[in-house]
MARSE-670055 format. One line per field, with one value per residue (C-alpha): residue in three letters; x, y, z. Coordinates in Angstrom, 3 decimals, decimal comma. Example, Ala and Ser with C-alpha at 12.3 -4.5 7.8 and 13.67 -1.06 7.14 Angstrom:
<nodes>
type c(ala_ser)
px c(12,300_13,670)
py c(-4,500_-1,060)
pz c(7,800_7,140)
</nodes>
This chain:
<nodes>
type c(met_ala_arg_glu_lys_pro_ile_pro_arg_ser_lys_arg_lys_asp_phe_asn_arg_gly_tyr_lys_arg_ser_arg_asn_asp_asp_glu_val_lys_asn_phe_ser_ile_gly_leu_met_asp_ile_asp_ala_thr_ile_met_tyr_tyr_phe_asn_asn_val_ile_lys_pro_gln_val_lys_glu_asn_asp_glu_ile_ile_lys_val_pro_ile_met_tyr_ala_asn_pro_glu_arg_trp_ala_met_val_gln_lys_arg_gly_phe_leu_tyr_asp_asn_lys_lys_gln_leu_ile_ile_pro_leu_ile_ala_phe_lys_arg_thr_thr_ile_glu_lys_asp_ala_asp_ile_pro_val_asp_lys_phe_asn_pro_lys_asp_pro_lys_leu_phe_tyr_thr_phe_gln_lys_gln_tyr_ser_asp_lys_asn_arg_tyr_asp_lys_phe_thr_val_gln_gln_gly_leu_asn_pro_thr_lys_glu_leu_tyr_ser_val_ala_val_pro_asp_tyr_ile_lys_leu_gln_tyr_asp_phe_thr_ile_trp_thr_ser_tyr_thr_asp_gln_met_asn_ala_ile_val_glu_lys_leu_ile_phe_ser_glu_gly_ser_tyr_trp_gly_glu_asp_gly_lys_phe_lys_phe_arg_thr_gln_ile_asp_asn_tyr_thr_asp_ala_ser_glu_ile_asn_val_asn_gln_glu_arg_ile_ile_lys_thr_thr_phe_ser_val_thr_met_asn_gly_tyr_leu_ile_pro_glu_gln_phe_asn_ser_val_val_thr_thr_gln_lys_arg_leu_thr_pro_lys_arg_ile_leu_ile_gly_asp_asp_val_ser_ile_asp_leu_gly_ala_ile_ala_lys_thr_gly_glu_ala_ala_asn_ile_thr_val_gln_gln_ser_ala_lys_gly_ser_thr_gly_leu_asp_asn_pro_leu_thr_leu_ile_pro_gly_thr_gly_val_ser_ile_gly_gly_gly_ser_thr_phe_asp_gly_ser_glu_pro_ser_asn_phe_thr_phe_ser_ile_gly_gln_asp_val_gly_thr_thr_ser_thr_val_gln_phe_gln_asn_val_ser_ser_ser_gly_thr_ile_his_ile_gly_pro_thr_ser_phe_glu_ile_ser_gln_arg_asp_asp_gly_lys_ala_gln_val_asn_thr_asp_trp_val_val_gln_gly_asp_ile_ile_ala_glu_asn_tyr_ile_val_ser_ser_ser_val_thr_his_met_thr_thr_ser_phe_ser_ser_gly_ser_thr_ile_phe_gly_asp_ser_leu_asp_asp_thr_his_gln_met_thr_gly_ser_val_asp_ile_thr_gly_ser_leu_asn_leu_asn_gly_ser_pro_ile_gly_thr_thr_ala_thr_thr_phe_asp_thr_tyr_leu_arg_lys_gln_tyr_val_lys_lys_ser_asn_ser_ile_ser_val_ser_thr_ala_ser_phe_thr_ala_val_thr_ala_ser_ala_pro_thr_gly_phe_asp_ala_thr_asn_glu_asn_asp_phe_ile_phe_phe_leu_asn_gly_gln_tyr_met_glu_his_asp_ala_ile_gln_ile_gln_gln_ala_gly_ser_thr_phe_leu_leu_lys_val_asp_asn_ser_ser_ile_gly_tyr_asp_met_glu_ser_asp_asp_glu_ile_leu_ala_trp_gly_lys_phe_asn_ser)
px c(0,000_1,326_2,330_2,768_6,387_7,331_8,060_11,690_12,295_13,279_9,801_7,683_5,543_3,761_-0,033_-1,902_-5,397_-6,314_-7,132_-9,756_-13,122_-16,720_-19,800_-22,113_-24,930_-25,526_-27,066_-24,853_-22,638_-19,029_-18,678_-16,595_-16,237_-14,179_-13,358_-16,097_-18,662_-17,536_-17,635_-21,132_-22,426_-21,596_-23,488_-26,469_-26,569_-26,474_-29,065_-31,494_-31,029_-29,556_-31,215_-29,569_-31,774_-31,984_-34,754_-34,403_-37,183_-39,749_-38,557_-37,033_-33,816_-32,129_-28,412_-26,485_-23,532_-20,581_-17,546_-14,797_-12,395_-8,715_-9,313_-12,323_-10,669_-7,599_-9,878_-11,533_-8,172_-6,979_-10,089_-12,185_-15,317_-16,570_-18,000_-20,314_-19,877_-21,496_-18,998_-21,710_-20,977_-22,376_-24,227_-25,527_-23,162_-21,465_-18,228_-16,059_-12,968_-11,222_-7,801_-6,191_-6,471_-4,809_-5,159_-7,182_-4,642_-7,424_-8,787_-5,743_-6,352_-3,683_-4,724_-1,126_-1,364_-3,822_-3,729_-4,839_-6,593_-7,129_-9,867_-13,386_-16,943_-19,330_-23,041_-25,686_-27,943_-31,459_-33,062_-31,293_-31,833_-30,072_-32,527_-35,803_-37,602_-36,342_-39,511_-40,007_-36,431_-36,570_-39,661_-37,718_-34,814_-32,492_-30,624_-30,507_-27,340_-26,578_-25,166_-22,505_-20,428_-17,211_-16,056_-12,556_-12,401_-11,898_-9,178_-10,359_-9,333_-9,860_-10,655_-10,445_-12,768_-12,584_-15,885_-16,638_-20,067_-21,034_-24,253_-25,480_-26,553_-25,465_-28,882_-28,678_-25,280_-26,558_-29,415_-27,004_-24,430_-27,147_-28,227_-24,632_-24,023_-27,200_-26,071_-22,452_-21,410_-24,068_-23,584_-23,823_-24,995_-27,965_-30,408_-29,714_-26,185_-22,885_-22,807_-19,812_-19,472_-18,542_-16,926_-16,792_-13,771_-14,520_-16,109_-14,481_-16,362_-18,515_-16,427_-17,472_-16,000_-16,709_-16,770_-17,709_-19,567_-21,430_-21,115_-20,499_-20,592_-18,059_-17,589_-15,138_-14,997_-13,441_-15,162_-13,381_-15,063_-14,342_-14,574_-13,428_-12,092_-12,235_-11,556_-13,701_-10,575_-6,863_-4,384_-7,268_-8,501_-12,001_-12,462_-15,907_-15,791_-18,673_-19,016_-21,770_-22,233_-22,449_-25,749_-26,594_-28,997_-30,877_-31,961_-34,745_-36,860_-37,736_-36,621_-35,204_-33,174_-31,292_-27,985_-27,105_-30,216_-29,470_-25,693_-24,692_-21,256_-18,680_-20,973_-20,342_-23,084_-22,842_-25,055_-26,407_-28,597_-30,850_-33,659_-37,210_-38,444_-36,953_-36,203_-36,238_-33,845_-33,137_-34,456_-37,634_-36,008_-32,214_-29,893_-28,325_-24,986_-24,378_-20,850_-20,414_-17,953_-14,413_-15,694_-15,756_-17,337_-15,751_-17,506_-20,692_-23,342_-26,296_-26,955_-30,029_-29,357_-29,123_-25,460_-22,811_-21,212_-18,159_-17,993_-14,836_-15,099_-12,133_-11,347_-8,536_-5,554_-4,249_-5,158_-3,411_-1,540_1,790_0,619_1,303_-2,080_-2,536_-5,446_-5,824_-7,355_-8,011_-10,583_-11,418_-14,038_-12,194_-8,716_-6,335_-4,418_-1,120_0,282_-1,310_-3,342_-0,261_0,330_-2,588_-3,136_-6,191_-7,569_-7,830_-10,650_-8,504_-8,066_-4,413_-3,104_-2,034_0,281_0,204_3,775_7,315_7,782_10,917_11,298_13,836_13,658_13,438_10,935_10,059_7,890_7,026_7,469_9,146_7,846_9,279_7,123_8,516_8,057_10,741_13,773_15,756_16,183_18,588_19,220_21,326_22,170_23,929_24,847_23,786_23,271_20,941_19,442_18,312_15,688_14,640_15,582_18,471_16,475_16,170_17,933_19,365_20,375_22,414_23,575_26,866_29,816_29,891_32,379_32,868_34,955_35,524_35,028_32,929_31,575_30,122_28,272_30,108_33,561_35,506_36,716_39,898_40,886_43,115_41,095_41,083_39,578_36,615_36,206_36,746_34,077_31,530_32,232_31,872_28,644_28,774_26,266_26,618_24,621_23,926_25,716_23,551_20,022_18,195_14,713_15,749_19,435_21,255_25,072_27,295_31,015_31,636_32,996_31,346_33,292_34,534_33,251_35,937_36,166_33,209_30,776_28,247_29,256_28,142_24,728_21,776_20,578_23,660_22,362_19,357_18,223_16,009_14,416_13,421_13,325_11,182_12,438_12,887_11,794_14,552_12,440_12,407_16,150_19,475_23,087_26,100_29,729_31,228_34,833_34,744_31,057_28,323_25,023_21,489_19,085_15,332_12,448_10,066_7,004_7,556_8,255_5,458_7,241_10,125_13,106_13,991_17,269_16,339_15,442_17,611_18,776_20,791_22,493_23,536_25,571_28,889_31,019_34,739_35,485)
py c(0,000_3,401_5,694_9,433_10,548_12,731_16,402_17,573_19,788_22,724_22,737_22,282_25,333_26,247_26,414_29,036_27,775_31,239_32,314_29,570_31,153_30,038_32,170_29,441_30,454_34,020_35,448_38,543_38,409_39,483_43,057_43,589_46,144_45,464_47,119_45,112_46,662_50,160_49,290_47,867_51,124_52,966_50,440_50,582_54,392_54,829_52,115_52,882_56,547_58,612_56,416_58,021_57,990_59,738_60,490_59,437_59,354_60,035_56,932_56,886_54,810_53,703_54,358_51,248_51,556_49,214_48,500_48,200_45,298_45,870_44,743_46,991_49,941_49,551_49,619_52,791_54,483_53,401_53,919_56,237_54,025_50,449_47,747_44,915_41,258_41,992_44,774_47,382_50,704_50,835_54,151_55,532_54,123_54,999_53,124_53,531_51,997_52,293_53,900_54,789_53,914_55,873_56,280_59,253_61,390_63,656_60,818_59,100_55,831_54,241_50,768_49,991_46,399_45,238_41,719_43,088_46,460_48,772_50,948_49,501_50,648_48,846_48,249_46,231_43,582_44,718_41,315_38,081_34,925_36,747_39,702_38,555_38,639_42,084_43,298_40,017_39,920_43,536_42,703_39,837_42,098_40,858_43,164_41,118_40,354_42,587_41,137_43,499_43,394_45,308_46,019_47,238_50,778_50,644_52,304_55,336_55,576_57,693_55,990_57,558_56,440_57,576_57,775_58,105_58,896_58,364_59,669_60,410_64,023_66,932_67,356_63,710_64,344_67,481_65,548_62,972_65,537_67,614_64,618_63,912_67,503_67,416_64,206_65,336_65,661_63,251_59,803_57,071_53,634_51,376_52,241_50,199_49,354_51,119_54,654_56,687_60,420_61,369_64,332_64,973_67,050_68,292_67,473_67,696_69,606_67,410_66,507_65,030_61,831_60,560_56,769_55,161_58,309_58,321_61,204_60,446_62,898_62,028_63,416_62,280_63,052_61,725_60,751_60,804_58,511_58,634_55,021_52,749_49,206_46,531_42,832_40,131_38,672_39,402_36,536_34,196_36,656_38,066_41,834_41,458_40,420_39,395_39,813_39,564_41,879_40,197_39,785_41,953_40,917_43,496_42,062_44,050_43,550_39,957_38,436_34,938_34,325_31,208_32,526_29,143_29,175_32,661_32,726_30,078_28,530_31,058_34,107_36,724_37,836_41,098_41,517_44,927_45,334_48,388_49,794_49,284_52,788_56,291_57,742_54,369_53,929_50,320_47,126_45,675_42,272_42,551_40,483_37,680_36,155_32,631_31,162_27,679_24,848_26,234_29,794_32,632_36,103_39,221_42,545_41,140_38,769_41,048_44,058_46,216_48,961_51,789_52,399_50,910_47,697_45,767_41,987_39,914_36,279_34,046_30,336_30,125_30,111_31,850_29,986_32,241_30,824_31,379_30,220_27,008_25,305_22,415_19,963_16,867_14,847_15,685_13,730_14,169_12,467_13,523_14,648_16,431_19,335_20,514_23,758_25,541_22,408_20,944_18,164_15,779_12,795_10,683_7,253_4,699_2,207_-0,521_1,614_2,536_6,120_7,699_10,721_12,598_14,008_13,434_12,857_14,148_12,882_14,575_11,855_8,064_5,890_2,726_0,188_-3,482_-3,994_-1,835_-2,736_-1,118_-1,184_-3,060_0,108_2,007_2,757_4,970_4,825_6,588_4,854_6,110_4,069_5,419_2,049_-1,583_-4,456_-4,286_-6,904_-6,084_-8,476_-11,903_-14,180_-14,748_-13,481_-9,955_-7,304_-4,081_-1,271_1,746_4,926_6,449_5,170_2,461_3,075_0,047_0,105_-3,483_-6,761_-7,518_-10,999_-12,053_-15,410_-16,350_-15,513_-12,554_-9,721_-8,111_-4,486_-4,920_-4,352_-7,335_-7,617_-9,256_-6,397_-3,678_-5,032_-5,204_-1,640_-0,159_1,826_5,127_7,637_8,892_11,482_11,149_13,551_12,969_11,567_10,490_8,965_5,505_5,779_7,635_7,930_8,142_8,798_5,746_2,197_-0,770_-2,630_-6,121_-8,904_-11,044_-14,813_-16,560_-13,700_-13,328_-10,870_-7,288_-6,728_-4,339_-5,823_-4,264_-0,781_1,406_4,175_7,228_9,485_12,923_11,327_8,322_4,715_2,982_-0,668_-3,225_-5,246_-2,228_-1,427_-2,870_-1,734_-1,804_-0,803_0,858_1,743_4,494_5,140_3,427_3,127_2,754_1,433_1,736_-0,254_2,693_0,540_-1,340_1,691_3,747_6,961_8,427_10,143_13,775_15,693_17,870_14,907_14,046_10,422_9,229_5,813_4,153_0,946_-0,776_1,688_2,182_5,386)
pz c(0,000_-0,981_1,871_2,055_2,165_5,147_4,448_4,974_7,996_5,780_4,151_7,257_8,172_11,401_11,218_13,186_13,969_15,245_11,663_11,341_12,075_11,537_10,887_9,707_12,080_10,827_7,662_7,306_4,241_4,311_3,041_-0,088_-2,915_-6,031_-9,343_-11,052_-8,668_-9,703_-13,419_-12,966_-11,443_-14,672_-16,795_-14,427_-14,253_-18,033_-18,736_-15,894_-14,891_-17,756_-20,401_-23,459_-26,549_-29,915_-32,379_-35,992_-38,590_-35,841_-34,041_-30,564_-30,528_-27,293_-27,408_-26,319_-23,948_-24,222_-22,020_-24,616_-24,251_-25,197_-28,812_-29,325_-27,612_-29,808_-32,868_-31,593_-31,122_-34,565_-36,759_-34,648_-34,861_-34,424_-36,732_-35,757_-36,794_-40,156_-40,903_-40,377_-38,687_-35,113_-34,547_-32,254_-29,586_-26,299_-25,460_-22,372_-20,779_-17,406_-18,007_-14,638_-10,910_-8,106_-4,339_-3,139_-1,286_0,006_2,211_3,769_5,591_7,793_8,939_10,093_8,811_6,107_7,589_10,989_10,382_13,356_11,803_11,694_11,065_13,447_12,885_14,735_13,277_14,163_14,562_15,482_17,550_20,394_20,659_19,095_22,488_23,545_25,267_27,089_28,342_29,549_31,590_33,141_34,065_31,298_28,980_25,725_23,774_20,770_17,550_16,190_13,001_12,400_8,836_8,043_6,653_2,873_0,831_-1,171_-4,811_-7,925_-11,219_-14,678_-17,503_-21,143_-23,049_-26,771_-28,265_-31,930_-33,527_-37,030_-36,416_-34,266_-32,556_-31,459_-29,923_-28,172_-26,534_-25,055_-23,854_-22,176_-20,064_-19,088_-17,994_-15,896_-14,079_-13,519_-9,864_-8,562_-7,065_-9,682_-8,648_-7,966_-5,184_-2,065_-3,200_-3,701_-5,078_-6,190_-6,872_-10,428_-12,119_-15,882_-16,741_-20,260_-23,596_-26,979_-29,644_-31,797_-34,835_-38,164_-39,584_-43,096_-43,268_-46,567_-47,623_-44,307_-41,858_-38,163_-35,234_-32,517_-28,969_-26,278_-22,559_-19,335_-16,099_-12,724_-10,180_-6,443_-5,314_-2,509_-2,335_0,328_-0,323_1,280_2,860_3,014_3,528_4,468_7,156_6,519_6,776_8,410_12,075_14,344_18,109_20,750_23,738_27,168_28,920_31,952_34,682_36,814_40,182_41,809_44,932_45,855_42,546_42,129_38,968_37,883_36,504_35,026_32,832_31,492_31,032_28,504_28,397_27,194_27,775_30,477_32,892_34,921_37,995_39,073_42,180_42,175_44,307_43,149_43,954_43,957_47,329_49,041_51,942_51,045_49,597_51,044_50,914_51,331_49,147_51,235_50,263_51,576_51,456_50,015_50,505_50,414_49,655_52,174_51,840_53,307_53,889_55,417_54,204_53,291_51,073_51,706_49,125_51,646_50,854_48,573_49,825_48,704_49,055_48,733_47,662_48,490_48,408_50,979_48,585_45,487_42,292_39,768_36,779_38,578_42,036_43,923_44,522_46,955_47,146_49,273_46,419_42,777_40,758_37,093_34,929_31,763_30,735_33,130_31,498_32,973_31,594_28,598_27,649_25,948_28,521_29,008_31,299_30,498_31,350_28,567_28,126_29,721_32,888_32,215_32,326_29,040_28,547_25,218_25,206_26,496_30,224_32,007_35,611_37,885_40,566_40,579_38,723_40,671_38,846_39,182_35,429_32,731_29,263_26,102_22,969_19,963_17,869_19,827_17,608_20,016_23,785_26,166_29,516_32,424_35,567_38,645_40,155_40,551_38,126_35,122_32,819_29,241_27,877_29,067_26,130_23,700_20,690_22,152_20,053_21,558_19,203_20,332_18,582_19,729_21,739_24,422_27,242_29,550_32,723_33,824_32,053_28,954_28,244_24,903_24,851_28,035_26,630_28,078_25,836_27,055_27,164_24,114_20,998_18,632_15,159_16,811_19,314_16,731_14,412_17,205_18,208_14,739_14,704_12,789_11,376_7,806_5,847_2,137_-0,196_-3,292_-3,867_-7,009_-7,427_-6,160_-5,129_-2,330_-2,269_0,821_1,107_3,290_3,297_5,018_7,701_6,858_9,098_10,807_10,462_12,025_11,365_8,574_5,863_6,434_4,801_4,872_8,183_9,812_8,932_9,737_7,390_8,096_5,421_6,802_10,277_9,244_9,439_6,035_5,842_5,164_2,715_0,337_0,323_-0,837_-0,243_-2,541_-2,085_-5,183_-4,370_-1,743_-2,372_-0,373_-2,309_-0,917_-3,565_-2,903_-4,383_-4,974_-5,622_-2,355_-0,144_-1,733_-2,816_-4,832_-3,263_-4,066_-4,110_-1,120_1,115_4,127_4,528_7,529_7,705_10,988_11,042_10,512_8,597_8,769_10,668)
</nodes>
């Protein structure tokens, strides 16, 4: 079965889950304004407000407006007019194209960081599931939650559009220009949507063009539009943010309120006690505070409203994040978190304790049994004194990385090995780590030479080595080794291991090399 190759350390990136946000439960759309929205306002205003039209042969003709693509606009600049698909001259016609975009220096906006803007416009949603029973909740002494939305302040820009008008007669051109002059300086756009203020700089005098013995009247002008831009999101962070105001509970005379039923999990609840009538010297029924188990109340136990009172609630010890807290017994029905929820202790289904991260013990660990999983590939063990036994049978295998320093005697299969290094001793001690210097799809090269096995030992083979690709163990049934002069080769069966190797991968070899 194919497996996914681990990513090299140099390409691994940290993921910030703080940018993952959900607004699936509200109906408010994210606010955004783009260049297409501004272009669309021009089309809408001409077609639905200005409504340019001419009169020809006692017939009213609607003048079409067209946003010229680069090909059409190039034709206009070259020939001075446009043809349709049938090579017929298009008149009357209004064509325009956006030519320039620049920031509006008259309205500077400094958001400090576009990824985290500091300037917002906030508005409230009038009706929501949080405030739909406003009058009822007020009667019950509850100030309902408000649903607020904050939208980043947009960037203000100035856009330049060039327009060209073609008609057959001068009086037709005059009728169109008169409507444009009358609408200049107003806000163009669709009712209930975005609107942008316009300014028409000047008009060229109507000029005559003869095309194929046909006279054409042409007028050009420029429109400056004051617009604004705001993307829906920037670097995966939306520019529209939602928040809810906390609930507030007003407790009057002789009122019993269940705070747990009102304040949901994760919502704040502020309590204000007020007198029921003006001029009253106190509450008819004073508020009584009763301490609970492990909780004491300072400043008295009742409040009658006659004068301000301060109450101090304490639990006998400081429980701050930097405090030392002591309990006689601690019980948990779920997971116990130590630190910033990064260290967890939980109970498995079989009743055993499970720890989700590394465990560093400064003192001694005393256990009836010490069981090491068969999947462990690296283990560091330190002993201060005493005798130790590794494994309980002759088929146990113990692998170590690094040097072995022995003071005293060393026995192998009941035979002593002296302090003088022999060929036998030297071969056993040879364990070195090498890093590949070149990698192809299925072959990795090392500048290394395998150690030769002494008489009585099996020849050195791939079982005398362990290989790691980007920190992941490589299975022995998918690899082969070969010594080519001073170059040690690792050959990989790609179909068996499930992936191809790449030049920027990192491969480490541990085993019997010559130093």
